[in-house]
C-alpha positions, 0 to 999 in steps of 0.5 A: 545204062544197061547195054545189050548187043544184038549180034547177027552171026553168020558166014559172011561175018558178024553184024552188031547192033548196040542198044542204048535207049531212052528210059522214057521210051523203054518205060512202055516196055516195062508197062507191057510186061507188067500188064502181060505177065504181072509183077508178082510172077516176075518177082517170084521167078527173076527176083527182079521187077520191070524197069527200063534199067534191065536188058530184057526191056531193050530186047522187047523194044527192038522186037516191038519197034525194029522188026527188021533188026529183030529178024536179023538178030541171031543172038543177044549178048552183053558186051563182055560176052561179045568181046569174049566171043571175038577173042575165043570164038566161044559163046558163053555168058557168065551168071552175073551178066545173065541175071542182070538182064533180068526178066527172063533169068530164073534166079531160083534155078540159075537158068533162062526161064523158058516160061517167061521167054515164051510169054514175052515172045523171045525165042530161047535160042536167042539167048546163049545156051552156055552159062558159066562162073565168072572164074571159068575159062570160056576158051583160048585166044584165037590165032587171029585175035592173038595177032591183032592184040600182040599176045600169044595164041592159046592164052586162056580167057576167063569169063569175068562179070558185071563191073560193080560185082567185080569191084566187090571182088576187088574189095576182097568180098568172097563170103556172104554177109558183107555190105559193100559200096563202090561209089564213083560217078554213080553208086553201086551198093550191095549185100552179098548173101547165101539166103533170100533177101526180101528187100524192096526195089533191089536189083538181084543177080548171081554173085561173081564168086560161087554164083550158084550159091551167092547172090548180089542184092544191089541198089544203084544210085544213078548219081554220086560223084557225077553231081559233085563234079557237076557242082564243081564245073558249073558253080566253082569257076574261081576254084577251078581257074585257080587250080588250072593256074597251079593252085590247090585242087578245087575239090580240096578247097571245097572240102575244107570250106564244107568241113566248117559247116555243121552237119545238116548244112543248116537246113539245106537239103539236096535230092541227088536225082539229077538223071532220074533214079535207079534202085530202090527208088525206080523213077526215071522222071525224078529230078534233082532238087535243092530245098531250104535255100536262104540268104544265110547259105553259102557255096560251102553249105551247098557243097556239103549238102551235095555230099550229104545227099549222096550219103543219104542215098546210100542210107536209103539203099541200105534201109531198102535191103532190110537186113542186118548189114554186119559190123561195118560197111566197106566203101571204095571208089573216088569218094574215099579220097575225101576224109570229110565225105568218108566221115559224112557217110559214117555219120549218115548211115550210122555204120563204121566205114572201112576203106581199102588202103589202096585204090580199088576198081573193078579191074582188080577184081577181074585180075583176082577172078582170072588168077583163080580161074587159071589156077595161078592164084588161090582164094587165100592169095587174093584175100591177102591182097586187100589191106583195109584201113582202120574203121572210121566211126560214126559220131552219134551226135551227128546220126539220127532218124531221117 
């Protein structure tokens, strides 16, 4: 979910309104944008479409449904920019966060679109004027913030950026032409490019490194590890109980059983849309589906079909990109702990899968950005941090057309 903070910054203090609205409600705002502005103009300027995912739909919902809060709102900030403001007293937004708001950000000029702001009735002064690179020092820690955090006054605070982009930085992705997927609770998969990518249904924003030149062409599956966890929690009571009593990890047991099932789960197919779906499907009403179930199928068949569903979701995202994705794909996140699942990703996508030897999360990318921004680290330093494992090759016999 894309959150926005509406902040009323005044002499009496800062009031904060956190917006997190149901997708079906926000779909009305998306429809309004399409009718008022038109999809073509929106795509030409922002390179993004109209969907409840984007932050600007939440602004519009507040404008149209909570005029009293709208009237009290001075400025809209994403959470990381708001935290930076509280730490430093400085107001700025990094390019990736601005682009992820969609709708009102001009990807061609890397600035707010005055044309679209006016068309939507959002005053330009409600958006932070200062746009910065994710490696830029926004300000320094104030005396009050330093005392509260037990840190020292004057500590530089670097902008950072969107979490899935930071995870890519943590993977060592600093150049264009790399496709990387961070798959945990959900899927964040993207191609980093220095030229326009005319993919279908992708989310587009400036990358966290060299944001004015590099773009992040992103597809995001709403469910990945979350549906596997749901399967374990709801259908694997015996395995969970055994784990709690000191037995083997329930996931390890399920993986061993699923490894005995042939690719394709003997005709069992799962659609992983248990909470609607984001890019590139863009259907908040989509539902999870199990197709082809028969008396010959076992729990192991079901579990493997769930793993395969997430892999096909990634393949769908890769196909939507419509570009040459290079020699291999980088894969990080909780899925990499399962050798079976890694092999399924390779077989389904048809690409060699390369994983980091050490676990990578967005916080590693943020450390890299902060190090580069403060001059304590160089590009060469942080590139050397990431050690990748040997490629896991797809089996041609298990890869074929959808």
